[in-house]
N, C-alpha and C positions, 0 to 999 in steps of 0.2 A: 617544405618550410612544417607543413601540418603531419608529414609522419616525425619532425624531430618532435614537435609540438604533444603529440602521441604519448611518444618513449620519455616527455622530459615527467609531463601532468602524471603518465596512471602507473609509476612507483610510488609503491604503499605511503614512506614520509609525503609527497609532495601532494596526494591524495587529500592526504589528513590537513595541511596546510591549504589548501583551495574552498576545503569543505569548512575548516576556522573562519578563513576570510566572509564567506558567505554566511553562517552560520554568525558571525559576530555583526551582522548586516543585520540578519535575521532578529538578533536580539535587540539590537540597538531600536528596530522599528517597534518591537514589542512595547515600549516603555511610550509610544506613542497611539497604538492599537492596542487595545484590550482583548478584542474579537479574536486576534489570531489571524484573519484574514488575511493583514500585510504580510505577514510572517510564509502563507502560503503562496502569496504571488512570490517572495522572492525565494523560497525555496523550487516555483519552477523555474524559474533561471536560474539559479543551479543546476536543476536535472537538467536542463536542453544544454547546458553547456556541458557540463560533462559529459553528455551521451554523445554533440557533437564534436569534441575534441576526439572523443575515442574511439572516434570512426564507425558507431553504433547506427547503424541503419534500420529503422522502426517502422515492420509491416502492421498496420493498424486495420481492424476489422470491425465493424458493428456499432461506429461510434453514433452511427441516426439514429441508436435504440434509446439512445439516453437524452435526459433535457441539459443543457447549459446551466448549470448551478441549480440542478437539483437536488433533492434532497434521495438517497440511497445509501443501501447498504453492501457495499462493494465487497467481493467475494474470491479470492483469487487464488490458485496453486502458488508455491513458493519453491523455487528455485535456485537463488543466488541475492545476493543483500544486491546489486542493481535491480532487484523487483522493484525496488522503491522508486527510485528516482525512475523509472518509466512511468510507471503509475503515477507521481505525482508531475510529472511532463506532458503527458497526455491526456488523462479523465479530465477532461472542463467543470468540472465542478471543486465547490469546497470542501473539502475532508479532512478529516482527525484519525488518528492511528488509535488503537487500544496496544500499548508496548508493556511490556515485562515493570512489576513495579519494582525492579533492580535496576534497570536503567536509568529512572528516576534522582535514583542515590547517588549516580556518577555526579563529578561535579561539570559544569560547563551544559552539559547535554542535560541531567535531569533540569536544571532552570529552565535551556530553551524550552523541554517538551511542557515543562507547566505553563509557560509562556505562552506559548502556541498552543492548548486552550487541549494535547493531547492527554488522553482517560489511562490511568495506572491500573494496572490488573495485576493485584496479588494473587498468584496461581495456588500458591498452598494454603489459604486462607479462603474455604468455599461460601461464605457468607460475606468477604469484603469483593468476592470476586462478583456474587450477585449484586449488591451493589451499583459494583463499578458498570454492568449489564444494564442497571435500570439508569443512573446517570445518563450511562452513553445514548439512550433512548430518549431521556428528556432534551437532551441538547441537539439534536438531532430534531425534535421536534418545535424548540425554542427556538433553534438557531435558522433553523430550515438548510441543514448542511449538508454531507454525505461522513461516512465513516468507512472505514478501510480494515479488512483483516486477510489474516491468510490462515484458512480454518483448520492447515494441517498440523499447525503449532510448531513449525518450524520448518524449516528447508531440508528438502530432498533431494534424492539423487535422478529423479524426473520419475519414478514411479509413484502414481498418485496414491497415495495415503489415505484410510480413514476421517472423518472432517470431522471436528469439536462444532458442539450445536452452540456457541457464543454466537454466533454471525446470524441464524435464524430468530434468537432470545431476542437480540437488541432490533433486530428489521421488528418483530412483531412488538416489542415494546414502542416503537418508533412508528407503526404503522405504516414503512414505508417498505416500498418495493427491495427485494436483494436481488444483486445482480451479480451472476455468475463472471466468473472471469479467467483464462483461459492463457498462460505465457509458454513459448517455447524457445529455448533459445538462449536466455538469460544466463543460464550453467556454462554457456561455451563464450561469452564473455567478460565472465568472472566465474571464477572455478571457485568451488568451496574451500576453504581456509587464504584467498590471493585478494587484494585491496586494489590487485593491477586489472581494469579493465581493457580486453585487447578489442581490437574490429571484428565486427561481424553485423549478423541478420538477425533480430529478433522478433519474432511474432507476438501478436497481442490480440486475443480476440471478445469481443463483449458480447457476452448472451444476451436472451433475452429476459427484461425484467420479471420476476417475478412479486404478483401483490401479495399482501400480507392481512389485507381487508379483514374482517373477521375472524382471524386464526387467533387462538390462545396459544400460553407456552405448552398446552400438550401436543401442540402440531408442529414444536420445533424439529424434531427424528425427521416425519416427514418430508419438511424442509427443507432440512439439511440433506438426505438424499437427494431430492430434486435439483438443488445446485450441484452436487457433486456428479448426479449423473449428466447433465447440460455440461459440466467443464471436462469430463470425459470422450463425452463425446465431441467437442471439439476440439481438445487431444487429439484424436485419431485423426482426424482430418488437415490440421495445423500439418506443416512441411518439418519435416524432423532437419536441423541444423546438423552439420558436421562439426566432428567433435574437434 
């Protein structure tokens, strides 16, 4: 029965239908809660259901390093579209995303992102991008929530790329720790260019939070290097899933 359900749900069109269903509930919740907290709780349920029905087993390490519902900037390597539900399902914090500005122009998706309190980043406009970074820092301070970023700037083939400095700048602006996160196996359960999730095991390691008290924007390069070094070290010891 479970095998049949996996085949049914994880073809491209049915992934979309499942997402629209949960997204609609999320959107309805936004009219009763402007903070985005209810939407995040619904997204957690969507993510957990998605991973369960897909037969994805998650080996999570280092969860004791973060405080439930604490305020952090999470910075992770990025291998697959499945990284987002993985993080939503397993990190016990209310967090928001920084997303490309173009996503906010897409019908339904854009409205959902705005209502959920996620932050658009116009990459082509440096001044606007800096404003978005400052806004993210302010939101973290005022709302006592977290933010998730993928500092590589996009999905990769598994080779760790140079990191952009936005995550470090946001953590410094907010005065909260930045938490490195390493993921392996997510590319195997959802390969590049595919919307179909296949059964498999994913490994997620949470690194040591790096404090930012007393740091200034001039320290962003050093801080970014520390984050990348931790992720690289964790990736070196995490099991390598089979393709």
